[in-house]
TORTI-350778 format. One record per atom (N, C-alpha, C, O): x, y, z. Coordinates in steps of 0.02 Angstrom, whole numbers, plus 50000, padded with zeros to 5 digits. Atoms other than C-alpha are relative to their C-alpha. Layout:
// TORTI-350778
XYZ
...
//
This chain:
// TORTI-350778
500225006049964
553064988553839
500144999850073
499814996450113
499734998749933
554034994053996
499555000650043
499374996650086
500564997849970
552785003554053
499524996850031
499364996750091
500475005349984
551564991654042
500084994150063
499724992150108
499865004749948
552544979154131
500084999950070
499944995250108
499874998149943
553044987854275
499314997950059
499464995250112
500575001749961
551224985254360
499984992350021
499814989950075
500065006450016
551304968454319
500614996250059
500454992350104
499245000649958
553154965754410
499785000750064
499964996350103
500004999049942
552554972354554
499584995850053
499534995950115
500445003949947
551374959954604
500054992349977
499594988549993
499515005150005
552374945054545
500094995150058
500054997750114
500365003850032
552224929854570
499415000050003
499155001850055
500694999449995
550474927954512
499684996050046
499944990550052
500055005249945
549584919954649
499544993349960
499664987349971
500345005350036
548254910554526
499945001649923
499765007149902
500044998150065
548344908454340
499524994849984
499514989350013
500555004450037
546854900754234
500265001549923
500315007349901
500074999250076
547184897654047
499644994749961
499514988949977
500355006350041
546354889353910
500674997549945
501274998649956
499635001550049
547154882453758
499764998349924
499424993549909
500145002650076
546954881653575
500044993949968
500494990249988
499785005450030
546854868153465
500694997849952
500904992949921
499155000550052
548524870953379
500494998350075
501074996550069
499575000949930
549154868953583
500295007750009
500875007850028
499704994249983
549474887853601
499635001250072
499164997950092
500404999049946
548994895053759
500345007250008
500895008549984
499774993450003
549104914353809
499975001149917
499604998249876
499784999850072
549814920953642
500464997849986
500725000049934
499285004950018
551334908753646
499484995749950
499014992349970
500305003250048
550744902453463
500554996349970
501064999749959
499685003450027
551654887853387
500125004849925
499645007149894
499924994650046
552654899153243
500135005750014
500445008349968
500244992749974
552444915753329
500835002649977
501354999449968
499294996450030
553834927753273
500465000950062
501085001150057
499444998549940
554514930653456
499944994050046
500124994350105
500085005849947
554064912153521
500634999350043
500635000750103
499395000649966
555894908653562
500135005150055
500365002950107
499754996049966
556134924653646
499294999450058
499475003050105
500484999949955
554464922153760
500194994250044
500054994750104
499965004749970
555034905253808
500584999850016
500704993950027
499394999649961
556884910053876
499815000750056
499295003550076
500115000149916
557074907654050
500215006550024
500035007550082
500074993449987
557564926154058
499565005849948
499695011849939
500544995350033
556134933153949
499875005150039
499865004650100
500414995449946
555464949854001
499414998049995
499194993649958
500785002049980
553704950454071
499635000049946
499344994849933
500435000950054
552814955553914
500405000549932
500925003849929
499774999750049
553194952853741
499495001349939
498964998249947
500474999150049
552234958153583
500064993749957
500644991749953
499995004550031
551874943753477
499664999249924
499095001549927
500285002650048
551374938553300
499944994749969
500504993049950
500155006950019
550784922853235
499574997449944
499115001549935
500255001250062
550064914653080
499254999250038
498765002550020
500655000649978
548634908153195
499545004650027
498945003750035
500354992449964
548234926453276
499825003549952
500265004849911
500334995550051
547114936853167
500475007549999
500555011249951
499854992249987
547974952853246
500644998750022
500914993150023
499465001149947
549444956753342
499785000050075
499285003050092
500134998749928
549514954153536
500665001250036
501225002750015
499444997849980
550414956253668
499914993050052
499354990350052
499865004049947
550924942853810
500434999850047
500985002750047
499555002149939
551524936653966
500544996249976
500544994649916
499475004750041
553034926453937
499944993550042
499664993150097
499995006349950
553284908753997
500285000350065
499994997450110
499775000849921
554254911054150
499435002850023
499034999550055
500654995949951
552914924454207
499524995050018
499414994050077
500595004049986
551474911354181
500124993150032
499714990050067
499705006449956
552594895754239
500015001250069
499914996950112
499734999349920
553024905254399
499365002350038
499435006050087
500444999149941
551304906254474
499784994950029
499784989150010
499855005049955
550974899454617
499524994550003
499674989550035
500575005950029
549224888654553
499925001349942
499845007249928
500165001450068
548994884754388
499554996549977
499604990549991
500575004050016
547524878754316
500045002549907
500255007549878
500115000350076
547154874754125
499344996549990
499254990750008
500795002450010
545244872754072
500144999049917
500365002849875
499885001450083
545254862353903
499104998349983
498764994350015
500775001250031
543434862353814
500004998549937
500255001349888
500015004750070
542984849353688
500564995149997
501144994750017
499515005750019
543524834653626
500615000849955
501144997949966
499354996950030
544654842853497
500755002050050
501325000050042
499564997949979
545574851553620
500254995550045
500834996350063
499765004149946
545684837353747
500484993049946
500944989449967
499555004950029
546404825353616
500835006049968
501385003549953
499404996150022
547714841053561
500454998750053
501034996950042
499554997449935
548334843353746
500294992850005
500894992550018
499685006550000
548594823353742
500555000149955
501094998449980
499574999750064
549574825253574
500635004750032
501195003250013
499514994450014
550634840353633
500564994750069
501164995950076
499445002449950
551434827953787
500634997149954
500594993849902
499365003550028
553334824253751
500145004349947
500735004249930
499864996250049
553174836853614
500515006450007
500465009250062
499724993349977
554424852553601
499625004750013
499155005749974
500374993949995
553784868153686
500035004049947
499565007849946
500174995250071
554044877553516
499404995449962
498974999349942
500545002350028
552794865953438
499385000450049
498875001150014
500445003749944
551634862553585
500145007450070
500385005950124
499854997049953
551744879653687
499805000050076
500055002050129
500305001949912
550514873653826
500554995450027
500304993850081
499435004449978
552034862553873
500355004850060
500495002250114
499654996049959
552854877853962
499645002250060
499895005950103
500324998949940
551514878554084
499624994750028
499174995950069
500475004649979
550834861954114
500354996050072
499954993950114
499714999949954
552194857054243
499445002850080
499225008450087
500424998949929
551134856354432
499395004449969
499105008050010
500644997350005
549664863354333
499394996250007
499464990349990
500485005149980
548044855954377
499535002549934
499455008549919
500335000450064
546954852654213
499334997550007
499144992150030
500875002749983
545044853154210
499754998549935
500025002149892
500395004350064
544044844054061
499305003449986
498935002350034
500764998150017
542384851753999
499824997849928
500184998149878
500195003750079
541454843753852
499515006149989
499185006649937
//
């Protein structure tokens, strides 16, 4: 992953970040219960991490929470009433249970039905 991370690291911080969120309150490939979630949430996390999670059908590669949260302008797009309810229920929940909380500070949240 080091070779994949180098070109990303050359352009950090990200200028604009646009994320969605799953009904399980995951974002990017930061899933509750994922095998490397703790590593991806750490303040000293690497840029990229492999991730396996019960909620993901296949293994994934994700940007870590510090990279995502370090974007200069963050936007989260929430589609549908079920995801809106999931986002509202995420507030105050530990980030391990609601990984979306890793990026919500100073993010613009957009709702669409």
